[in-house]
DRENVEX-214248 format. One record per residue (C-alpha): residue number from 1; residue in one letter; chain; x, y, z negated. Coordinates in steps of 0.5 Angstrom, whole numbers, plus 2048, in hexadecimal, padded with zeros to 3 digits. Layout:
// DRENVEX-214248
+-----+----+----+-----+-----+-----+
:   i : aa : ch :   u :   v :   w :
+-----+----+----+-----+-----+-----+
: NUM :  a :  A :   X :   Y :   Z :
...
+-----+----+----+-----+-----+-----+
END
This chain:
// DRENVEX-214248
+-----+----+----+-----+-----+-----+
:   i : aa : ch :   u :   v :   w :
+-----+----+----+-----+-----+-----+
:   1 :  x :  A : 989 : 935 : 7E0 :
:   2 :  x :  A : 98E : 93B : 7DB :
:   3 :  x :  A : 994 : 937 : 7D9 :
:   4 :  x :  A : 999 : 939 : 7D3 :
:   5 :  x :  A : 9A0 : 938 : 7D4 :
:   6 :  x :  A : 9A4 : 934 : 7CE :
:   7 :  x :  A : 9A9 : 939 : 7CE :
:   8 :  x :  A : 9A8 : 93B : 7C6 :
:   9 :  x :  A : 9AA : 933 : 7C5 :
:  10 :  x :  A : 9B0 : 934 : 7CA :
:  11 :  x :  A : 9B2 : 93A : 7C5 :
:  12 :  x :  A : 9B1 : 936 : 7BF :
:  13 :  x :  A : 9B6 : 931 : 7C2 :
:  14 :  x :  A : 9BB : 937 : 7C4 :
:  15 :  x :  A : 9BB : 93A : 7BD :
:  16 :  x :  A : 9BC : 933 : 7BA :
:  17 :  x :  A : 9BF : 92F : 7BF :
:  18 :  x :  A : 9C5 : 92C : 7BA :
:  19 :  x :  A : 9BF : 929 : 7B5 :
:  20 :  x :  A : 9BB : 927 : 7BB :
:  21 :  x :  A : 9C1 : 922 : 7BD :
:  22 :  x :  A : 9C3 : 91F : 7B7 :
:  23 :  x :  A : 9BC : 91D : 7B5 :
:  24 :  x :  A : 9BC : 91A : 7BD :
:  25 :  x :  A : 9C4 : 916 : 7BB :
:  26 :  x :  A : 9C1 : 914 : 7B4 :
:  27 :  x :  A : 9BC : 910 : 7B8 :
:  28 :  x :  A : 9C0 : 90F : 7BE :
:  29 :  x :  A : 9C6 : 90C : 7BB :
:  30 :  x :  A : 9C1 : 907 : 7B6 :
:  31 :  x :  A : 9BD : 904 : 7BC :
:  32 :  x :  A : 9C4 : 904 : 7C1 :
:  33 :  x :  A : 9CB : 902 : 7BC :
:  34 :  x :  A : 9CF : 903 : 7C3 :
:  35 :  x :  A : 9CD : 90B : 7C4 :
:  36 :  x :  A : 9D0 : 90E : 7BF :
:  37 :  x :  A : 9D7 : 90B : 7C2 :
:  38 :  x :  A : 9D5 : 910 : 7C8 :
:  39 :  x :  A : 9D5 : 916 : 7C4 :
:  40 :  x :  A : 9DB : 91A : 7C2 :
:  41 :  x :  A : 9DD : 918 : 7BB :
:  42 :  x :  A : 9DC : 91F : 7B9 :
:  43 :  x :  A : 9D4 : 920 : 7B8 :
:  44 :  x :  A : 9D4 : 927 : 7BA :
:  45 :  x :  A : 9D7 : 926 : 7C1 :
:  46 :  x :  A : 9D2 : 921 : 7C3 :
:  47 :  x :  A : 9CC : 921 : 7C7 :
:  48 :  x :  A : 9CC : 929 : 7C7 :
:  49 :  x :  A : 9C7 : 92A : 7CE :
:  50 :  x :  A : 9C2 : 925 : 7CB :
:  51 :  x :  A : 9BD : 92B : 7C8 :
:  52 :  x :  A : 9C0 : 92F : 7CD :
:  53 :  x :  A : 9BD : 92B : 7D3 :
:  54 :  x :  A : 9B6 : 929 : 7D0 :
:  55 :  x :  A : 9B5 : 930 : 7CE :
:  56 :  x :  A : 9B6 : 932 : 7D5 :
:  57 :  x :  A : 9B2 : 92D : 7D8 :
:  58 :  x :  A : 9AC : 92F : 7D3 :
:  59 :  x :  A : 9AC : 936 : 7D5 :
:  60 :  x :  A : 9AB : 935 : 7DC :
:  61 :  x :  A : 9A5 : 92F : 7DA :
:  62 :  x :  A : 99E : 931 : 7D8 :
:  63 :  x :  A : 998 : 92E : 7D5 :
:  64 :  x :  A : 990 : 92F : 7D6 :
:  65 :  x :  A : 98A : 92F : 7D2 :
:  66 :  x :  A : 98A : 929 : 7D3 :
:  67 :  x :  A : 990 : 927 : 7D1 :
:  68 :  x :  A : 993 : 925 : 7D8 :
:  69 :  x :  A : 99B : 927 : 7D9 :
:  70 :  x :  A : 99D : 92A : 7E0 :
:  71 :  x :  A : 9A5 : 929 : 7E1 :
:  72 :  x :  A : 9A8 : 92D : 7E7 :
:  73 :  x :  A : 9AC : 929 : 7EC :
:  74 :  x :  A : 9B2 : 92D : 7EA :
:  75 :  x :  A : 9B2 : 929 : 7E2 :
:  76 :  x :  A : 9B0 : 923 : 7E6 :
:  77 :  x :  A : 9B5 : 922 : 7EA :
:  78 :  x :  A : 9BB : 925 : 7E4 :
:  79 :  x :  A : 9B8 : 91F : 7E0 :
:  80 :  x :  A : 9B9 : 91B : 7E6 :
:  81 :  x :  A : 9C1 : 91D : 7E6 :
:  82 :  x :  A : 9C2 : 91D : 7DF :
:  83 :  x :  A : 9BF : 915 : 7E0 :
:  84 :  x :  A : 9C5 : 914 : 7E5 :
:  85 :  x :  A : 9CA : 918 : 7E1 :
:  86 :  x :  A : 9C9 : 914 : 7DA :
:  87 :  x :  A : 9CA : 90D : 7DD :
:  88 :  x :  A : 9D1 : 90F : 7DC :
:  89 :  x :  A : 9CF : 90E : 7D4 :
:  90 :  x :  A : 9CE : 906 : 7D6 :
:  91 :  x :  A : 9C6 : 906 : 7D3 :
:  92 :  x :  A : 9C0 : 903 : 7D7 :
:  93 :  x :  A : 9BB : 906 : 7DA :
:  94 :  x :  A : 9B7 : 903 : 7D5 :
:  95 :  x :  A : 9BA : 907 : 7D0 :
:  96 :  x :  A : 9B6 : 90E : 7D2 :
:  97 :  x :  A : 9AF : 90C : 7D0 :
:  98 :  x :  A : 9B1 : 90B : 7C8 :
:  99 :  x :  A : 9B6 : 911 : 7C9 :
: 100 :  x :  A : 9AF : 915 : 7CB :
: 101 :  x :  A : 9AC : 913 : 7C4 :
: 102 :  x :  A : 9B3 : 914 : 7C1 :
: 103 :  x :  A : 9B3 : 91B : 7C3 :
: 104 :  x :  A : 9AA : 91C : 7C1 :
: 105 :  x :  A : 9AC : 91A : 7BA :
: 106 :  x :  A : 9B2 : 91F : 7B9 :
: 107 :  x :  A : 9AE : 924 : 7BC :
: 108 :  x :  A : 9A8 : 923 : 7B7 :
: 109 :  x :  A : 9AD : 923 : 7B1 :
: 110 :  x :  A : 9B0 : 92A : 7B4 :
: 111 :  x :  A : 9AA : 92D : 7B4 :
: 112 :  x :  A : 9A8 : 92A : 7AD :
: 113 :  x :  A : 9AE : 92E : 7AB :
: 114 :  x :  A : 9AE : 934 : 7AE :
: 115 :  x :  A : 9AA : 93A : 7AB :
: 116 :  x :  A : 9A6 : 93C : 7B0 :
: 117 :  x :  A : 9A3 : 935 : 7B3 :
: 118 :  x :  A : 9A1 : 934 : 7BB :
: 119 :  x :  A : 99A : 933 : 7BC :
: 120 :  x :  A : 998 : 92C : 7BC :
: 121 :  x :  A : 996 : 92B : 7C3 :
: 122 :  x :  A : 99C : 92E : 7C5 :
: 123 :  x :  A : 9A0 : 929 : 7C2 :
: 124 :  x :  A : 99C : 924 : 7C4 :
: 125 :  x :  A : 99D : 927 : 7CC :
: 126 :  x :  A : 9A4 : 926 : 7CA :
: 127 :  x :  A : 9A4 : 91F : 7C9 :
: 128 :  x :  A : 9A0 : 91D : 7CF :
: 129 :  x :  A : 9A6 : 922 : 7D2 :
: 130 :  x :  A : 9AB : 91E : 7D0 :
: 131 :  x :  A : 9A8 : 917 : 7D2 :
: 132 :  x :  A : 9A7 : 91A : 7D9 :
: 133 :  x :  A : 9AF : 91C : 7D9 :
: 134 :  x :  A : 9B2 : 917 : 7D7 :
: 135 :  x :  A : 9AD : 912 : 7DC :
: 136 :  x :  A : 9B0 : 916 : 7E1 :
: 137 :  x :  A : 9B7 : 915 : 7DF :
: 138 :  x :  A : 9B6 : 90D : 7DD :
: 139 :  x :  A : 9B3 : 90C : 7E5 :
: 140 :  x :  A : 9B9 : 910 : 7E8 :
: 141 :  x :  A : 9BE : 90D : 7E4 :
: 142 :  x :  A : 9BB : 906 : 7E5 :
: 143 :  x :  A : 9BB : 908 : 7ED :
: 144 :  x :  A : 9C2 : 908 : 7ED :
: 145 :  x :  A : 9C3 : 902 : 7EA :
: 146 :  x :  A : 9BF : 8FE : 7EF :
: 147 :  x :  A : 9C3 : 903 : 7F4 :
: 148 :  x :  A : 9CB : 8FF : 7F1 :
: 149 :  x :  A : 9CC : 907 : 7F0 :
: 150 :  x :  A : 9D2 : 906 : 7EA :
: 151 :  x :  A : 9D0 : 90A : 7E5 :
: 152 :  x :  A : 9D7 : 90D : 7E4 :
: 153 :  x :  A : 9DE : 90B : 7E7 :
: 154 :  x :  A : 9E6 : 90C : 7E5 :
: 155 :  x :  A : 9EA : 911 : 7E9 :
: 156 :  x :  A : 9F2 : 912 : 7E7 :
: 157 :  x :  A : 9F5 : 918 : 7E7 :
: 158 :  x :  A : 9FA : 919 : 7EC :
: 159 :  x :  A : 9FC : 920 : 7EC :
: 160 :  x :  A : 9FB : 926 : 7E7 :
: 161 :  x :  A : 9FE : 92D : 7E8 :
: 162 :  x :  A : 9FD : 933 : 7E4 :
: 163 :  x :  A : 9FC : 938 : 7E9 :
: 164 :  x :  A : 9FA : 93D : 7E5 :
: 165 :  x :  A : 9FB : 93F : 7DE :
: 166 :  x :  A : 9F4 : 93E : 7DD :
: 167 :  x :  A : 9F2 : 938 : 7E2 :
: 168 :  x :  A : 9F5 : 932 : 7E4 :
: 169 :  x :  A : 9F3 : 92D : 7EA :
: 170 :  x :  A : 9F3 : 926 : 7E8 :
: 171 :  x :  A : 9F3 : 921 : 7ED :
: 172 :  x :  A : 9F0 : 91A : 7EE :
: 173 :  x :  A : 9EF : 915 : 7F2 :
: 174 :  x :  A : 9E8 : 90F : 7F0 :
: 175 :  x :  A : 9E7 : 909 : 7F4 :
: 176 :  x :  A : 9E2 : 90A : 7F8 :
: 177 :  x :  A : 9E0 : 910 : 7F5 :
: 178 :  x :  A : 9DA : 914 : 7F2 :
: 179 :  x :  A : 9D5 : 916 : 7F7 :
: 180 :  x :  A : 9D4 : 91E : 7F7 :
: 181 :  x :  A : 9D2 : 924 : 7FB :
: 182 :  x :  A : 9D6 : 92A : 7FB :
: 183 :  x :  A : 9D4 : 92F : 7F5 :
: 184 :  x :  A : 9D2 : 929 : 7F0 :
: 185 :  x :  A : 9D6 : 927 : 7EA :
: 186 :  x :  A : 9D8 : 920 : 7E8 :
: 187 :  x :  A : 9D8 : 91F : 7E0 :
: 188 :  x :  A : 9DF : 91D : 7DE :
: 189 :  x :  A : 9E2 : 91A : 7D8 :
: 190 :  x :  A : 9E9 : 917 : 7D5 :
: 191 :  x :  A : 9EB : 912 : 7D0 :
: 192 :  x :  A : 9EE : 918 : 7CD :
: 193 :  x :  A : 9E7 : 91C : 7CD :
: 194 :  x :  A : 9E2 : 916 : 7CA :
: 195 :  x :  A : 9DB : 917 : 7CA :
: 196 :  x :  A : 9DC : 91E : 7CD :
: 197 :  x :  A : 9DB : 91F : 7D5 :
: 198 :  x :  A : 9DB : 926 : 7D9 :
: 199 :  x :  A : 9D8 : 927 : 7E0 :
: 200 :  x :  A : 9DE : 929 : 7E5 :
: 201 :  x :  A : 9DC : 92B : 7EC :
: 202 :  x :  A : 9E1 : 928 : 7F2 :
: 203 :  x :  A : 9E5 : 92C : 7F5 :
: 204 :  x :  A : 9E5 : 928 : 7FB :
: 205 :  x :  A : 9DF : 924 : 7FF :
: 206 :  x :  A : 9DD : 91E : 7FF :
: 207 :  x :  A : 9E3 : 919 : 802 :
: 208 :  x :  A : 9E4 : 912 : 803 :
: 209 :  x :  A : 9EA : 911 : 7FF :
: 210 :  x :  A : 9E7 : 913 : 7F9 :
: 211 :  x :  A : 9EB : 919 : 7F8 :
: 212 :  x :  A : 9E9 : 91E : 7F3 :
: 213 :  x :  A : 9EB : 925 : 7F1 :
: 214 :  x :  A : 9E9 : 929 : 7EC :
: 215 :  x :  A : 9EB : 930 : 7E9 :
: 216 :  x :  A : 9EA : 930 : 7E1 :
: 217 :  x :  A : 9EB : 936 : 7DC :
: 218 :  x :  A : 9F1 : 935 : 7D8 :
: 219 :  x :  A : 9EF : 93B : 7D3 :
: 220 :  x :  A : 9EB : 937 : 7CE :
: 221 :  x :  A : 9F0 : 934 : 7CA :
: 222 :  x :  A : 9ED : 92E : 7C6 :
: 223 :  x :  A : 9E7 : 92C : 7CA :
: 224 :  x :  A : 9E6 : 927 : 7CE :
: 225 :  x :  A : 9E7 : 92C : 7D5 :
: 226 :  x :  A : 9ED : 92E : 7D2 :
: 227 :  x :  A : 9EF : 928 : 7D1 :
: 228 :  x :  A : 9EE : 925 : 7D8 :
: 229 :  x :  A : 9F1 : 92B : 7DA :
: 230 :  x :  A : 9F7 : 929 : 7D7 :
: 231 :  x :  A : 9F7 : 922 : 7DB :
: 232 :  x :  A : 9FD : 91D : 7DC :
: 233 :  x :  A : 9FF : 91A : 7E2 :
: 234 :  x :  A : 9FD : 912 : 7E1 :
: 235 :  x :  A : 9F7 : 914 : 7DD :
: 236 :  x :  A : 9F0 : 911 : 7DE :
: 237 :  x :  A : 9E9 : 915 : 7DE :
: 238 :  x :  A : 9E3 : 912 : 7DF :
: 239 :  x :  A : 9DE : 916 : 7E3 :
: 240 :  x :  A : 9D7 : 915 : 7E3 :
: 241 :  x :  A : 9D0 : 916 : 7E9 :
: 242 :  x :  A : 9D0 : 91E : 7EC :
: 243 :  x :  A : 9CB : 923 : 7EA :
: 244 :  x :  A : 9C9 : 92A : 7EB :
: 245 :  x :  A : 9C8 : 92D : 7F1 :
: 246 :  x :  A : 9CB : 92E : 7F8 :
: 247 :  x :  A : 9CB : 933 : 7FE :
: 248 :  x :  A : 9CA : 932 : 805 :
: 249 :  x :  A : 9CA : 938 : 809 :
: 250 :  x :  A : 9C7 : 93A : 80F :
: 251 :  x :  A : 9CC : 939 : 815 :
: 252 :  x :  A : 9C8 : 93E : 819 :
: 253 :  x :  A : 9C9 : 944 : 814 :
: 254 :  x :  A : 9D0 : 947 : 812 :
: 255 :  x :  A : 9D2 : 945 : 80A :
: 256 :  x :  A : 9D5 : 949 : 804 :
: 257 :  x :  A : 9D7 : 945 : 7FE :
: 258 :  x :  A : 9DA : 948 : 7F8 :
: 259 :  x :  A : 9DE : 943 : 7F3 :
: 260 :  x :  A : 9DF : 946 : 7EC :
: 261 :  x :  A : 9E5 : 942 : 7E9 :
: 262 :  x :  A : 9E5 : 93B : 7E9 :
: 263 :  x :  A : 9DE : 93B : 7ED :
: 264 :  x :  A : 9E3 : 93B : 7F3 :
: 265 :  x :  A : 9E3 : 934 : 7F2 :
: 266 :  x :  A : 9DC : 933 : 7F5 :
: 267 :  x :  A : 9DE : 938 : 7FA :
: 268 :  x :  A : 9E3 : 935 : 7FC :
: 269 :  x :  A : 9DF : 92E : 7FD :
: 270 :  x :  A : 9DA : 932 : 802 :
: 271 :  x :  A : 9DF : 935 : 806 :
: 272 :  x :  A : 9E3 : 92E : 807 :
: 273 :  x :  A : 9DD : 92A : 808 :
: 274 :  x :  A : 9DC : 92F : 80E :
: 275 :  x :  A : 9E1 : 92D : 811 :
: 276 :  x :  A : 9DE : 927 : 814 :
: 277 :  x :  A : 9D7 : 929 : 815 :
: 278 :  x :  A : 9D5 : 92A : 81C :
: 279 :  x :  A : 9D3 : 931 : 81A :
: 280 :  x :  A : 9D5 : 936 : 816 :
: 281 :  x :  A : 9D3 : 93D : 815 :
: 282 :  x :  A : 9D8 : 943 : 815 :
: 283 :  x :  A : 9DB : 943 : 80E :
: 284 :  x :  A : 9DD : 949 : 808 :
: 285 :  x :  A : 9E0 : 946 : 802 :
: 286 :  x :  A : 9E2 : 94C : 7FD :
: 287 :  x :  A : 9E7 : 949 : 7F7 :
: 288 :  x :  A : 9E6 : 94D : 7F0 :
: 289 :  x :  A : 9EA : 94D : 7EA :
: 290 :  x :  A : 9EB : 951 : 7E5 :
: 291 :  x :  A : 9F3 : 951 : 7E6 :
: 292 :  x :  A : 9F8 : 950 : 7EB :
: 293 :  x :  A : 9FB : 94A : 7E8 :
: 294 :  x :  A : 9F4 : 947 : 7E6 :
: 295 :  x :  A : 9F4 : 946 : 7EE :
: 296 :  x :  A : 9F6 : 93F : 7F2 :
: 297 :  x :  A : 9F5 : 93B : 7F8 :
: 298 :  x :  A : 9F5 : 941 : 7FC :
: 299 :  x :  A : 9FB : 93E : 801 :
: 300 :  x :  A : 9F6 : 938 : 802 :
: 301 :  x :  A : 9F0 : 93C : 803 :
: 302 :  x :  A : 9F4 : 942 : 807 :
: 303 :  x :  A : 9F7 : 93C : 80C :
: 304 :  x :  A : 9F0 : 939 : 80D :
: 305 :  x :  A : 9EE : 940 : 80F :
: 306 :  x :  A : 9F4 : 941 : 814 :
: 307 :  x :  A : 9F1 : 93A : 818 :
: 308 :  x :  A : 9EA : 93B : 817 :
: 309 :  x :  A : 9E7 : 941 : 81B :
: 310 :  x :  A : 9E0 : 940 : 816 :
: 311 :  x :  A : 9E4 : 941 : 810 :
: 312 :  x :  A : 9E7 : 948 : 80D :
: 313 :  x :  A : 9E9 : 949 : 806 :
: 314 :  x :  A : 9E9 : 94E : 801 :
: 315 :  x :  A : 9EC : 94F : 7FB :
: 316 :  x :  A : 9EB : 955 : 7F5 :
: 317 :  x :  A : 9EC : 956 : 7EE :
: 318 :  x :  A : 9EA : 95A : 7E8 :
: 319 :  x :  A : 9F1 : 95C : 7E6 :
: 320 :  x :  A : 9F7 : 95D : 7EB :
: 321 :  x :  A : 9FC : 95B : 7E6 :
: 322 :  x :  A : 9FC : 955 : 7E2 :
: 323 :  x :  A : 9FE : 957 : 7DB :
: 324 :  x :  A : 9FF : 950 : 7D9 :
: 325 :  x :  A : A03 : 94F : 7DF :
: 326 :  x :  A : A0A : 94D : 7DC :
: 327 :  x :  A : A0F : 94F : 7E1 :
: 328 :  x :  A : A16 : 94D : 7E2 :
: 329 :  x :  A : A1B : 952 : 7DE :
: 330 :  x :  A : A1C : 959 : 7E2 :
: 331 :  x :  A : A16 : 957 : 7E6 :
: 332 :  x :  A : A0F : 959 : 7E6 :
: 333 :  x :  A : A08 : 957 : 7E4 :
: 334 :  x :  A : A04 : 954 : 7EA :
: 335 :  x :  A : A00 : 958 : 7EE :
: 336 :  x :  A : 9FA : 958 : 7F2 :
: 337 :  x :  A : 9FE : 95A : 7F8 :
: 338 :  x :  A : A02 : 955 : 7F8 :
: 339 :  x :  A : 9FD : 94F : 7F9 :
: 340 :  x :  A : 9F9 : 954 : 7FE :
: 341 :  x :  A : 9F3 : 955 : 7FA :
: 342 :  x :  A : 9EF : 95B : 7FA :
: 343 :  x :  A : 9ED : 95F : 7F2 :
: 344 :  x :  A : 9E6 : 960 : 7F3 :
: 345 :  x :  A : 9DE : 95C : 7F3 :
: 346 :  x :  A : 9DE : 957 : 7F5 :
: 347 :  x :  A : 9D7 : 958 : 7F5 :
: 348 :  x :  A : 9D7 : 95E : 7F9 :
: 349 :  x :  A : 9DB : 95B : 7FE :
: 350 :  x :  A : 9D6 : 955 : 7FE :
: 351 :  x :  A : 9D1 : 95A : 7FF :
: 352 :  x :  A : 9D4 : 95C : 804 :
: 353 :  x :  A : 9D5 : 956 : 809 :
: 354 :  x :  A : 9CE : 953 : 807 :
: 355 :  x :  A : 9CB : 95A : 809 :
: 356 :  x :  A : 9D0 : 95A : 810 :
: 357 :  x :  A : 9CB : 955 : 813 :
: 358 :  x :  A : 9C4 : 953 : 812 :
: 359 :  x :  A : 9C2 : 94D : 80F :
: 360 :  x :  A : 9C9 : 94C : 80C :
: 361 :  x :  A : 9CA : 947 : 807 :
: 362 :  x :  A : 9CC : 948 : 800 :
: 363 :  x :  A : 9CF : 942 : 7FB :
: 364 :  x :  A : 9D2 : 944 : 7F5 :
: 365 :  x :  A : 9D5 : 93F : 7F1 :
: 366 :  x :  A : 9D9 : 93F : 7E9 :
: 367 :  x :  A : 9D7 : 940 : 7E2 :
: 368 :  x :  A : 9D1 : 942 : 7E1 :
: 369 :  x :  A : 9D1 : 948 : 7DE :
: 370 :  x :  A : 9D5 : 94B : 7E3 :
: 371 :  x :  A : 9D1 : 948 : 7E9 :
: 372 :  x :  A : 9CB : 94B : 7E6 :
: 373 :  x :  A : 9CD : 952 : 7E5 :
: 374 :  x :  A : 9CF : 952 : 7EC :
: 375 :  x :  A : 9C8 : 94F : 7EE :
: 376 :  x :  A : 9C6 : 955 : 7EB :
: 377 :  x :  A : 9CB : 95A : 7EE :
: 378 :  x :  A : 9CA : 958 : 7F6 :
: 379 :  x :  A : 9C2 : 958 : 7F5 :
: 380 :  x :  A : 9C3 : 95F : 7F2 :
: 381 :  x :  A : 9C8 : 960 : 7F9 :
: 382 :  x :  A : 9C2 : 95F : 7FD :
: 383 :  x :  A : 9C4 : 958 : 7FE :
: 384 :  x :  A : 9BD : 953 : 800 :
: 385 :  x :  A : 9BD : 94F : 7F9 :
: 386 :  x :  A : 9BA : 949 : 7FE :
: 387 :  x :  A : 9C1 : 949 : 801 :
: 388 :  x :  A : 9C5 : 947 : 7FA :
: 389 :  x :  A : 9C7 : 941 : 7F9 :
: 390 :  x :  A : 9CA : 93F : 7F2 :
: 391 :  x :  A : 9CE : 93A : 7F0 :
: 392 :  x :  A : 9D0 : 93B : 7E9 :
: 393 :  x :  A : 9D3 : 937 : 7E3 :
: 394 :  x :  A : 9D3 : 938 : 7DB :
: 395 :  x :  A : 9D2 : 932 : 7D6 :
: 396 :  x :  A : 9CF : 937 : 7D2 :
: 397 :  x :  A : 9CA : 93A : 7D6 :
: 398 :  x :  A : 9C8 : 934 : 7DB :
: 399 :  x :  A : 9C1 : 934 : 7D7 :
: 400 :  x :  A : 9BF : 93B : 7D7 :
: 401 :  x :  A : 9B9 : 93E : 7D5 :
: 402 :  x :  A : 9B4 : 941 : 7D9 :
: 403 :  x :  A : 9B6 : 948 : 7D9 :
: 404 :  x :  A : 9BC : 946 : 7DA :
: 405 :  x :  A : 9BB : 941 : 7E0 :
: 406 :  x :  A : 9BE : 945 : 7E6 :
: 407 :  x :  A : 9BB : 945 : 7ED :
: 408 :  x :  A : 9BD : 940 : 7F1 :
+-----+----+----+-----+-----+-----+
END
């Protein structure tokens, strides 16, 4: 039986995402008065992923001639993940059924306002999809409640290191500490970022002491990320449940990890997790940054490589001299040679290592644009796409359209 995707409805939500969110919020704030206090004071900064997330799910959902909807496992899994992650807001799982109705009402109103409305049967199918998505979220949230899993935990900032002009390394302690796998992100907020949550990837594996390390970009002044990067010792953060993909390498074949910018955090978490593994692959860690001054943590990684015969560390830069590095009077600007970095294409180097031995795995970590470009370039170099895996991050692109959906 032929089926039709709900991509048309998804595109409507993407085009008018703020309007859709506002229509939903008008209903939510009336039905749940406390909801208004969970979001930022500025409406434009609130719940920005609502429409993109639903659009992402609809674009992958289809309906047939009988009106039945077909939701792939990928979408159901992501909705369950959201149900667990959203427990940090304090809503009961029973909120999801009426929330689906709010989304349906908002979509209907949005469609009536548009110049070229979506046909009725697709809007009706989208309503059924909303109900199914919310049912998956409610089911996952209820299961986590019954299992006694904490929806969020308090963590205290123990150390802040401004590693580079662009990156801060923030270390915290939480007891007993959240559960997560290498590469997964944790949603975090602080008292000075009310209602604003950011997904940060721990740079160390889960540990009994509940110690957390995050690499936070410090360039976004005035944003929640910029404020978190300027944390002070003694600050308290709230840490939510883990979400996102993880990666478990095949220990029988070599592994090449190419980390861009703060994607190094996910790479380090995986590398450090291998220390206690019963078996580990021969691993080549490639760390890339634009300028020599953007590199950090190299001493720790090279020290580890000296004592781990299964690990080698390669450092590359796009520019050999750092124009933003302020030297001492009479001194030179920082150069690639000073940190043992090579000015060459990290993708070319990764390709060379990947094709040296048959079956080599490649893991790309970092911002979604750089990871996507590297994936395409590696494929052009002849690396088997099936051998390339990604752990990327980008708040604005965490719900990509179908055409932008990268291979995994």
